[in-house]
C-alpha positions in Angstrom: 0.0 0.0 0.0 1.3 3.5 -0.9 2.0 5.3 2.3 2.4 8.8 0.9 -0.3 8.9 -1.8 -2.2 11.6 0.0 0.7 14.0 -0.7 0.8 13.4 -4.5 1.3 16.6 -6.4 2.3 18.5 -3.3 5.7 20.0 -2.6 7.5 18.0 0.1 10.7 18.0 2.1 12.4 14.7 2.7 15.4 13.7 4.8 16.8 10.4 3.6 19.8 8.1 4.2 22.4 7.5 1.5 25.0 5.2 3.0 26.2 6.8 6.3 25.0 10.3 5.6 21.6 12.0 5.7 20.6 14.1 2.7 17.8 16.7 2.4 15.6 16.9 -0.7 12.7 19.2 -1.6 10.5 18.6 -4.6 7.1 17.7 -5.9 5.9 14.2 -5.0 5.0 12.8 -8.4 4.6 9.1 -7.7 4.4 6.6 -4.9 4.9 2.9 -5.9 4.3 1.4 -2.5 8.1 0.7 -2.2 9.6 4.1 -3.2 8.6 7.7 -3.7 9.5 9.8 -6.7 10.3 13.5 -6.4 10.6 16.0 -9.3 12.2 19.4 -9.3 12.4 22.0 -12.2 15.4 24.2 -12.7 16.9 26.5 -15.3 20.2 25.6 -17.0 21.8 27.6 -19.9 18.5 29.4 -20.4 16.4 26.3 -20.6 14.0 24.9 -18.0 14.8 21.3 -17.2 13.5 18.7 -14.8 15.2 16.3 -12.5 13.4 13.2 -11.0 14.7 10.9 -8.4 13.6 7.8 -6.5 13.9 7.4 -2.7 13.1 3.9 -1.4 10.9 3.7 1.7 13.5 2.1 4.0 15.8 5.1 3.4 13.3 7.8 4.3 14.1 9.4 7.7 11.6 12.3 7.7 9.0 13.4 5.2 6.7 16.4 5.5 4.8 18.9 3.3 7.0 21.9 2.4 5.8 25.4 3.5 8.1 27.2 1.0 6.6 27.7 -2.5 8.6 26.3 -5.4 10.9 28.8 -7.1 10.1 29.3 -10.8 13.6 29.9 -12.4 12.3 32.1 -15.2 10.1 34.3 -13.0 13.0 34.9 -10.6 15.3 36.0 -13.4 12.7 38.3 -14.8 12.0 39.9 -11.4 15.7 40.7 -11.1 15.5 42.5 -14.4 12.3 44.4 -13.4 10.1 42.7 -16.0 6.7 41.1 -15.5 6.8 37.3 -15.4 4.4 37.0 -18.4 6.7 39.0 -20.7 9.1 37.2 -22.8 12.7 38.4 -23.1 15.2 37.6 -25.9 18.7 36.9 -24.7 21.5 38.7 -26.5 23.6 36.5 -28.7 27.2 36.0 -27.5 30.1 35.7 -29.9 28.0 37.2 -32.7 30.2 37.8 -35.8 30.4 41.4 -36.8 28.7 42.4 -40.0 31.0 43.8 -42.8 
């Protein structure tokens, strides 16, 4: 039976064991197989939004609770720094652009 199915789709914080150390993880709970949970996190890398998904087996979970911090939207954060509205699109300048003759 899936122990954490009531938290599906919610942002959670997990502390889990990896060998002899405890690691924290925060992400959206996207699946619960009954033996493992699956977290997903979105991030921006080189101007592209990517996602990372990982599996944590039940026996390795030390602590699991719903997160009180909202997820950070990588594109919205960058636009707020530039003083733009999140709905606006911004074109990045091209680097190493050859000069026109």
